[in-house]
C-alpha positions as CSV (number, residue, x, y, z in Angstrom):
1,X,0.0,0.0,0.0
2,X,1.3,3.4,-0.9
3,X,1.0,6.0,1.8
4,X,0.3,9.5,0.3
5,X,2.7,12.3,1.1
6,X,1.4,15.1,3.2
7,X,2.1,18.4,1.5
8,X,3.0,21.4,3.6
9,X,1.1,24.4,2.2
10,X,2.0,27.9,2.8
11,X,-0.8,30.2,4.0
12,X,-0.9,32.1,0.7
13,X,-1.3,28.8,-1.1
14,X,-4.3,27.9,1.1
15,X,-5.8,31.3,0.5
16,X,-5.3,31.0,-3.3
17,X,-6.9,27.5,-3.3
18,X,-9.8,28.7,-1.2
19,X,-10.5,31.6,-3.6
20,X,-10.2,29.2,-6.6
21,X,-12.8,27.0,-4.9
22,X,-15.1,30.0,-4.3
23,X,-14.7,30.9,-8.0
24,X,-15.4,27.4,-9.1
25,X,-18.5,27.2,-6.8
26,X,-19.7,30.4,-8.4
27,X,-19.6,32.4,-5.2
28,X,-17.4,34.8,-7.2
29,X,-18.6,34.3,-10.8
30,X,-16.5,35.4,-13.8
31,X,-16.6,39.1,-14.3
32,X,-17.5,39.9,-10.7
33,X,-15.3,41.8,-8.2
34,X,-13.8,40.2,-5.2
35,X,-14.6,42.1,-2.0
36,X,-12.1,44.9,-1.2
37,X,-8.8,43.6,0.1
38,X,-9.3,44.8,3.7
39,X,-12.8,43.2,3.9
40,X,-11.7,39.9,2.2
41,X,-8.7,39.6,4.5
42,X,-11.0,40.1,7.5
43,X,-13.6,37.6,6.2
44,X,-10.8,35.0,5.6
45,X,-9.1,35.7,9.0
46,X,-5.7,36.3,7.3
47,X,-3.3,39.2,7.1
48,X,-3.5,41.6,4.1
49,X,0.1,40.7,3.1
50,X,-0.8,37.0,2.9
51,X,-3.9,37.8,0.9
52,X,-1.8,40.0,-1.5
53,X,0.6,37.1,-2.0
54,X,-2.3,34.8,-2.9
55,X,-3.8,37.4,-5.2
56,X,-0.6,37.8,-7.1
57,X,-0.4,34.0,-7.5
58,X,-4.0,34.0,-8.8
59,X,-3.3,36.7,-11.3
60,X,-0.2,35.0,-12.6
61,X,-2.2,31.9,-12.9
62,X,-5.0,33.7,-14.8
63,X,-7.8,33.3,-12.3
64,X,-8.2,37.1,-11.6
65,X,-7.3,40.5,-13.0
66,X,-6.0,43.1,-10.5
67,X,-6.8,46.6,-11.5
68,X,-5.0,49.1,-9.4
69,X,-7.4,51.5,-7.8
70,X,-10.4,49.6,-9.2
71,X,-10.3,46.2,-7.5
72,X,-9.9,42.5,-8.3
73,X,-12.0,41.0,-11.1
74,X,-12.6,37.3,-11.5
75,X,-11.3,36.4,-15.0
76,X,-14.0,35.2,-17.4
77,X,-11.5,32.8,-19.0
78,X,-10.2,29.7,-17.3
79,X,-6.4,29.7,-17.0
80,X,-4.8,28.1,-20.0
81,X,-2.8,25.7,-17.8
82,X,-5.5,24.3,-15.7
83,X,-3.8,20.9,-15.8
84,X,-1.2,22.3,-13.4
85,X,-2.1,23.0,-9.8
86,X,-1.1,26.1,-7.9
87,X,1.2,23.9,-5.8
88,X,3.0,22.6,-8.9
89,X,3.4,26.1,-10.3
90,X,4.8,27.4,-7.0
91,X,7.0,24.3,-6.5
92,X,8.6,25.0,-9.9
93,X,9.0,28.6,-9.0
94,X,10.7,27.6,-5.7
95,X,13.1,25.4,-7.6
96,X,14.0,28.2,-10.1
97,X,14.3,30.9,-7.4
98,X,16.4,28.6,-5.1
99,X,18.8,27.9,-8.0
100,X,19.0,31.6,-8.8
101,X,19.8,32.4,-5.2
102,X,22.5,29.7,-5.2
103,X,24.1,31.1,-8.3
104,X,24.2,34.6,-6.8
105,X,25.7,33.3,-3.6
106,X,28.4,31.3,-5.5
107,X,29.3,34.4,-7.5
108,X,30.1,36.2,-4.2
109,X,29.9,39.5,-6.0
110,X,28.8,42.2,-3.6
111,X,27.5,44.5,-6.4
112,X,25.3,41.7,-7.8
113,X,24.0,40.7,-4.3
114,X,23.2,44.4,-3.5
115,X,21.3,44.7,-6.8
116,X,19.3,41.5,-6.1
117,X,18.5,42.7,-2.6
118,X,17.4,46.1,-3.9
119,X,15.2,44.4,-6.6
120,X,13.7,42.1,-3.9
121,X,12.8,45.1,-1.7
122,X,11.2,46.9,-4.7
123,X,9.3,43.7,-5.5
124,X,7.9,43.6,-1.9
125,X,6.9,47.2,-2.3
126,X,5.1,46.4,-5.6
127,X,3.2,43.6,-3.8
128,X,2.2,45.9,-1.0
129,X,0.9,48.4,-3.5
130,X,-0.9,45.7,-5.6
131,X,1.2,46.9,-8.6
132,X,1.4,43.7,-10.6
133,X,2.8,45.2,-13.7
134,X,5.7,46.6,-11.7
135,X,6.1,43.3,-9.9
136,X,6.4,41.4,-13.2
137,X,9.1,43.9,-14.5
138,X,11.1,43.6,-11.3
139,X,10.7,39.9,-11.1
140,X,12.3,39.5,-14.6
141,X,15.1,41.9,-13.6
142,X,15.6,39.9,-10.3
143,X,16.0,36.6,-12.2
144,X,18.3,38.1,-14.8
145,X,20.5,39.6,-12.1
């Protein structure tokens, strides 16, 4: 008998999966707005920063569209890669990011490390401001660095 592996989920993954379930259950139908961030975080009993991380994952995955100053809209199109779970996408991302961090550490170049750190801080700021376009730009620069 095979015993299934218990997967450790991060809070933002749990939040993302719950929002996907609510979308699939038509609680938030395509084209509708999610509640405002503060209200949704309160309803879910989570911090706004954890909710923001989940929303970015959902936007990258194609489930929602974040419009700065307007709100979060449920996408009317199913994500094109529905055969991949959020966990699989994030696992792959962790592998890539870990490898990038290892390469940066091995280079032991203070200029590069400072650049990566500055980009990381700017990415966090973009997340806090729900500025997804800026996050994508910085994320690309982060990986190239």
